[in-house]
ROSE-4610 file (N, C-alpha, C; in Angstrom, 1 decimal, always signed):
// ROSE-4610
residu = [X/X/X/X/X/X/X/X/X/X/X/X/X/X/X/X/X/X/X/X/X/X/X/X/X/X/X/X/X/X/X/X/X/X/X/X/X/X/X/X/X/X/X/X/X/X/X/X/X/X/X/X/X/X/X/X/X/X/X/X/X/X/X/X/X/X/X/X/X/X/X/X/X/X/X/X/X/X/X/X/X/X/X/X/X/X/X/X/X/X/X/X/X/X/X/X/X/X/X/X/X/X/X/X/X/X/X/X/X/X/X/X/X/X/X/X/X/X/X/X/X/X/X/X/X/X/X/X/X/X/X/X/X/X/X/X/X/X/X/X/X/X/X/X/X/X/X/X/X/X/X/X/X/X/X/X/X/X/X/X/X/X/X/X/X/X/X/X/X/X/X/X/X/X/X/X/X/X/X/X/X/X/X/X/X/X/X/X/X/X/X/X/X/X/X/X/X/X/X/X/X/X/X/X/X/X/X/X/X/X/X/X/X/X/X/X/X/X/X/X/X/X/X/X/X/X/X/X/X/X/X/X/X/X/X/X/X/X/X/X/X/X/X/X/X/X/X/X/X/X/X/X]
num = [1/1/1/2/2/2/3/3/3/4/4/4/5/5/5/6/6/6/7/7/7/8/8/8/9/9/9/10/10/10/11/11/11/12/12/12/13/13/13/14/14/14/15/15/15/16/16/16/17/17/17/18/18/18/19/19/19/20/20/20/21/21/21/22/22/22/23/23/23/24/24/24/25/25/25/26/26/26/27/27/27/28/28/28/29/29/29/30/30/30/31/31/31/32/32/32/33/33/33/34/34/34/35/35/35/36/36/36/37/37/37/38/38/38/39/39/39/40/40/40/41/41/41/42/42/42/43/43/43/44/44/44/45/45/45/46/46/46/47/47/47/48/48/48/49/49/49/50/50/50/51/51/51/52/52/52/53/53/53/54/54/54/55/55/55/56/56/56/57/57/57/58/58/58/59/59/59/60/60/60/61/61/61/62/62/62/63/63/63/64/64/64/65/65/65/66/66/66/67/67/67/68/68/68/69/69/69/70/70/70/71/71/71/72/72/72/73/73/73/74/74/74/75/75/75/76/76/76/77/77/77/78/78/78/79/79/79/80/80/80/81/81/81/82/82/82/83/83/83/84/84/84]
x = [+21.7/+20.8/+21.2/+21.3/+21.7/+20.4/+20.5/+19.4/+19.7/+18.6/+18.7/+18.1/+18.6/+18.0/+17.1/+15.8/+14.8/+14.0/+13.6/+12.6/+11.6/+10.4/+9.3/+8.9/+8.8/+8.3/+6.9/+6.0/+4.6/+3.9/+4.5/+3.8/+4.3/+4.2/+4.6/+3.5/+3.9/+3.0/+2.6/+2.5/+2.2/+0.9/+0.0/-1.2/-1.0/+0.3/+0.5/+1.3/+2.0/+2.8/+2.3/+1.9/+1.4/+2.6/+3.5/+4.7/+5.8/+7.0/+8.2/+9.1/+9.6/+10.4/+11.9/+12.8/+14.2/+15.0/+16.0/+16.9/+18.3/+18.7/+20.0/+21.2/+22.3/+23.5/+23.9/+24.7/+25.1/+26.0/+26.8/+27.8/+27.2/+25.9/+25.2/+25.0/+25.4/+25.2/+23.6/+23.3/+21.9/+20.9/+20.9/+19.9/+20.4/+21.7/+22.2/+21.9/+21.9/+21.7/+20.2/+19.3/+17.9/+17.3/+17.5/+16.9/+17.4/+18.8/+19.4/+18.8/+18.6/+18.1/+16.7/+15.9/+14.5/+14.5/+15.3/+15.4/+15.8/+16.8/+17.2/+16.2/+15.4/+14.3/+13.3/+12.9/+11.9/+12.4/+13.7/+14.3/+14.3/+14.6/+14.6/+13.2/+12.2/+10.8/+10.3/+10.7/+10.3/+10.9/+12.2/+12.9/+12.3/+11.9/+11.3/+10.0/+9.2/+7.9/+8.1/+9.1/+9.4/+9.8/+10.7/+11.2/+10.1/+9.1/+8.0/+7.0/+7.1/+6.2/+4.7/+4.4/+3.1/+2.2/+1.0/+0.1/-0.5/-0.7/-1.3/-2.8/-3.3/-4.7/-5.5/-6.7/-7.4/-7.8/-7.7/-8.1/-9.6/-10.0/-11.4/-12.0/-13.2/-13.9/-14.5/-14.5/-15.1/-16.3/-16.8/-17.9/-19.2/-19.3/-20.5/-20.7/-19.6/-19.7/-20.1/-19.5/-19.8/-21.3/-21.8/-23.2/-24.1/-23.8/-24.7/-24.7/-23.5/-23.5/-24.2/-24.1/-24.8/-26.3/-26.8/-28.2/-28.7/-27.9/-28.3/-28.5/-27.6/-27.6/-28.9/-29.1/-30.3/-31.6/-31.6/-32.8/-33.0/-32.0/-32.1/-32.6/-32.1/-32.6/-34.0/-34.4/-35.8/-36.7/-36.3/-37.1/-37.2/-36.1/-36.2/-37.1/-37.1/-38.0/-39.5/-39.8/-41.1/-41.6/-40.7/-41.0/-41.2/-40.5/-40.6/-41.3]
y = [+21.0/+20.1/+20.2/+19.1/+19.0/+18.9/+19.4/+19.3/+18.1/+17.3/+16.1/+16.3/+15.6/+15.6/+14.5/+14.8/+13.7/+13.8/+12.7/+12.7/+11.6/+11.8/+10.9/+10.3/+9.0/+8.4/+7.9/+8.4/+8.1/+7.2/+7.2/+6.6/+5.2/+4.3/+2.9/+2.2/+1.1/+0.3/-0.9/-0.6/-1.6/-1.3/-2.3/-2.1/-2.1/-2.3/-2.4/-1.2/-0.5/+0.6/+1.9/+2.8/+4.1/+5.1/+5.1/+6.0/+5.5/+5.9/+5.5/+6.8/+6.9/+8.1/+7.7/+8.4/+8.1/+9.3/+9.0/+10.0/+9.8/+10.9/+10.8/+11.0/+10.4/+10.6/+12.1/+12.5/+13.9/+14.3/+13.3/+13.6/+13.5/+13.3/+13.1/+14.5/+14.6/+15.9/+16.2/+17.4/+17.8/+17.3/+17.9/+17.6/+16.6/+16.5/+15.6/+14.1/+13.7/+12.3/+11.9/+12.9/+12.6/+11.5/+11.6/+10.5/+9.1/+9.1/+7.8/+7.3/+8.2/+7.9/+7.4/+8.0/+7.5/+6.1/+5.9/+4.5/+3.5/+3.9/+2.9/+2.7/+3.7/+3.6/+2.6/+2.7/+1.8/+0.4/+0.2/-1.1/-1.7/-0.9/-1.4/-1.9/-1.1/-1.4/-2.7/-2.7/-3.9/-5.2/-5.1/-6.2/-6.6/-5.6/-5.9/-6.7/-6.2/-6.9/-8.3/-8.5/-9.8/-10.7/-10.2/-11.0/-11.4/-10.5/-10.8/-11.8/-12.0/-12.9/-12.5/-11.2/-10.7/-11.2/-11.7/-12.1/-10.9/-11.1/-10.0/-9.9/-8.7/-8.6/-9.2/-9.7/-10.3/-9.3/-9.8/-8.9/-8.7/-7.6/-7.3/-8.2/-8.7/-9.6/-8.8/-9.3/-8.6/-9.4/-10.3/-11.1/-10.3/-9.2/-8.3/-7.8/-7.4/-6.9/-8.0/-9.2/-10.3/-10.7/-10.7/-11.0/-10.1/-8.8/-7.7/-7.9/-8.2/-8.4/-9.6/-10.7/-11.9/-11.7/-11.0/-10.7/-9.9/-8.9/-8.1/-8.9/-9.8/-10.6/-11.5/-12.1/-13.0/-12.2/-11.0/-10.1/-9.7/-9.4/-9.1/-10.3/-11.5/-12.7/-13.0/-12.8/-13.0/-12.0/-10.7/-9.7/-10.1/-10.6/-10.9/-12.1/-13.1/-14.2/-13.8/-12.8/-12.3/-11.5/-10.8/-10.0/-10.8/-11.9/-12.7/-13.9]
z = [+24.5/+23.8/+22.3/+21.6/+20.2/+19.3/+18.1/+17.2/+16.3/+16.2/+15.4/+14.0/+13.0/+11.7/+11.6/+11.4/+11.4/+10.2/+9.6/+8.5/+8.7/+8.2/+8.4/+7.0/+6.9/+5.6/+5.9/+5.0/+5.2/+4.2/+3.0/+1.9/+1.6/+2.6/+2.3/+1.6/+0.9/+0.2/+1.1/+2.4/+3.4/+4.1/+4.3/+5.0/+6.5/+7.0/+8.4/+8.9/+8.1/+8.6/+8.0/+8.9/+8.4/+8.2/+9.1/+8.9/+9.7/+9.3/+10.0/+10.2/+11.4/+11.7/+11.8/+11.1/+11.0/+11.5/+12.2/+12.7/+12.0/+11.3/+10.6/+11.5/+11.1/+11.9/+11.8/+12.8/+12.8/+11.7/+11.2/+10.1/+8.7/+8.6/+7.3/+6.7/+5.4/+4.7/+4.7/+4.7/+4.9/+3.8/+2.6/+1.6/+0.6/+0.4/-0.6/-0.4/+0.9/+1.3/+1.4/+1.4/+1.7/+0.8/-0.6/-1.4/-1.1/-0.8/-0.4/+0.9/+1.8/+3.2/+3.1/+2.2/+2.1/+1.4/+0.4/-0.2/+0.8/+1.7/+2.7/+3.7/+4.1/+5.0/+4.5/+3.2/+2.6/+2.6/+2.3/+2.3/+3.7/+4.7/+6.1/+6.5/+6.2/+6.5/+5.8/+4.5/+3.7/+4.3/+4.6/+5.2/+6.5/+7.3/+8.6/+8.4/+7.5/+7.2/+6.8/+5.9/+5.4/+6.5/+7.4/+8.5/+9.5/+9.7/+10.6/+10.0/+8.7/+8.0/+8.2/+8.0/+8.2/+7.1/+7.5/+6.4/+5.7/+4.4/+3.6/+3.9/+3.9/+4.1/+3.0/+3.2/+2.1/+1.0/-0.2/-1.3/-1.3/-1.8/-1.9/-2.9/-2.6/-3.5/-4.6/-5.8/-6.9/-7.4/-6.6/-7.0/-7.1/-6.5/-6.6/-8.0/-8.6/-10.0/-11.0/-10.7/-11.6/-11.5/-10.2/-10.0/-10.6/-10.5/-11.2/-12.7/-13.3/-14.7/-15.1/-14.4/-14.7/-14.6/-13.6/-13.4/-14.6/-15.0/-16.1/-17.4/-17.7/-18.9/-18.8/-17.6/-17.5/-17.7/-17.1/-17.3/-18.8/-19.5/-20.9/-21.7/-21.4/-22.1/-21.8/-20.5/-20.2/-20.9/-21.0/-21.7/-23.2/-23.8/-25.2/-25.4/-24.5/-24.6/-24.5/-23.7/-23.5/-24.8/-25.4/-26.5/-27.8/-27.9/-29.2/-28.9]
Protein backbone atom coordinates (compact mmCIF):
# COMPACT_ATOMS: atom_id res chain seq x y z
CA UNK A 1 0.00 0.00 0.00
CA UNK A 2 1.31 3.46 -0.92
CA UNK A 3 1.11 6.56 1.22
CA UNK A 4 -0.63 9.52 -0.43
CA UNK A 5 0.07 13.19 0.21
CA UNK A 6 -3.27 14.74 1.08
CA UNK A 7 -4.30 18.23 2.18
CA UNK A 8 -7.66 19.67 3.14
CA UNK A 9 -8.69 23.24 2.36
CA UNK A 10 -11.39 24.48 4.74
CA UNK A 11 -11.55 28.27 4.61
CA UNK A 12 -13.31 28.96 1.33
CA UNK A 13 -15.22 32.17 0.83
CA UNK A 14 -18.13 30.10 -0.40
CA UNK A 15 -21.45 29.50 1.33
CA UNK A 16 -21.70 26.16 -0.50
CA UNK A 17 -18.36 24.45 0.10
CA UNK A 18 -17.21 23.65 3.60
CA UNK A 19 -14.00 21.86 2.71
CA UNK A 20 -12.21 20.27 -0.22
CA UNK A 21 -9.79 17.35 -0.08
CA UNK A 22 -6.89 17.25 -2.55
CA UNK A 23 -4.44 14.43 -3.22
CA UNK A 24 -1.04 15.51 -4.50
CA UNK A 25 0.84 13.64 -7.19
CA UNK A 26 3.55 11.28 -6.03
CA UNK A 27 6.32 13.33 -7.66
CA UNK A 28 5.30 16.60 -5.92
CA UNK A 29 7.95 17.99 -3.55
CA UNK A 30 6.67 17.84 0.02
CA UNK A 31 6.53 21.30 1.64
CA UNK A 32 7.76 23.58 -1.14
CA UNK A 33 4.71 23.12 -3.36
CA UNK A 34 2.03 23.41 -0.67
CA UNK A 35 1.30 27.17 -1.05
CA UNK A 36 1.02 26.74 -4.83
CA UNK A 37 -1.18 23.68 -4.37
CA UNK A 38 -3.53 25.57 -2.03
CA UNK A 39 -3.79 28.48 -4.48
CA UNK A 40 -4.56 26.05 -7.29
CA UNK A 41 -7.15 24.27 -5.14
CA UNK A 42 -8.92 27.58 -4.43
CA UNK A 43 -8.84 28.41 -8.15
CA UNK A 44 -10.34 25.03 -9.02
CA UNK A 45 -13.18 25.39 -6.52
CA UNK A 46 -13.90 28.97 -7.62
CA UNK A 47 -14.01 27.86 -11.26
CA UNK A 48 -16.31 24.99 -10.37
CA UNK A 49 -18.75 27.28 -8.57
CA UNK A 50 -18.76 29.72 -11.48
CA UNK A 51 -19.41 26.92 -13.97
CA UNK A 52 -22.31 25.61 -11.86
CA UNK A 53 -23.83 29.10 -11.87
CA UNK A 54 -24.76 28.76 -8.20
CA UNK A 55 -27.05 31.49 -6.93
CA UNK A 56 -25.63 33.56 -4.14
CA UNK A 57 -27.43 33.32 -0.82
CA UNK A 58 -29.57 36.34 -0.01
CA UNK A 59 -27.84 39.08 1.89
CA UNK A 60 -29.00 39.69 5.41
CA UNK A 61 -31.49 42.50 5.62
CA UNK A 62 -30.45 45.49 7.65
CA UNK A 63 -33.91 47.03 7.76
CA UNK A 64 -34.20 46.26 11.47
CA UNK A 65 -31.43 48.68 12.39
CA UNK A 66 -32.95 51.38 10.21
CA UNK A 67 -36.38 50.86 11.76
CA UNK A 68 -35.01 51.06 15.31
CA UNK A 69 -33.14 54.27 14.47
CA UNK A 70 -36.22 55.80 12.85
CA UNK A 71 -38.40 54.93 15.84
CA UNK A 72 -35.79 56.45 18.15
CA UNK A 73 -35.81 59.73 16.21
CA UNK A 74 -39.63 59.85 16.17
CA UNK A 75 -39.73 59.17 19.92
CA UNK A 76 -37.25 61.97 20.61
CA UNK A 77 -39.26 64.39 18.47
CA UNK A 78 -42.46 63.42 20.28
CA UNK A 79 -40.78 63.93 23.64
CA UNK A 80 -39.51 67.37 22.58
CA UNK A 81 -43.00 68.37 21.41
CA UNK A 82 -44.49 67.36 24.78
CA UNK A 83 -41.84 69.23 26.75
CA UNK A 84 -42.12 72.51 24.86
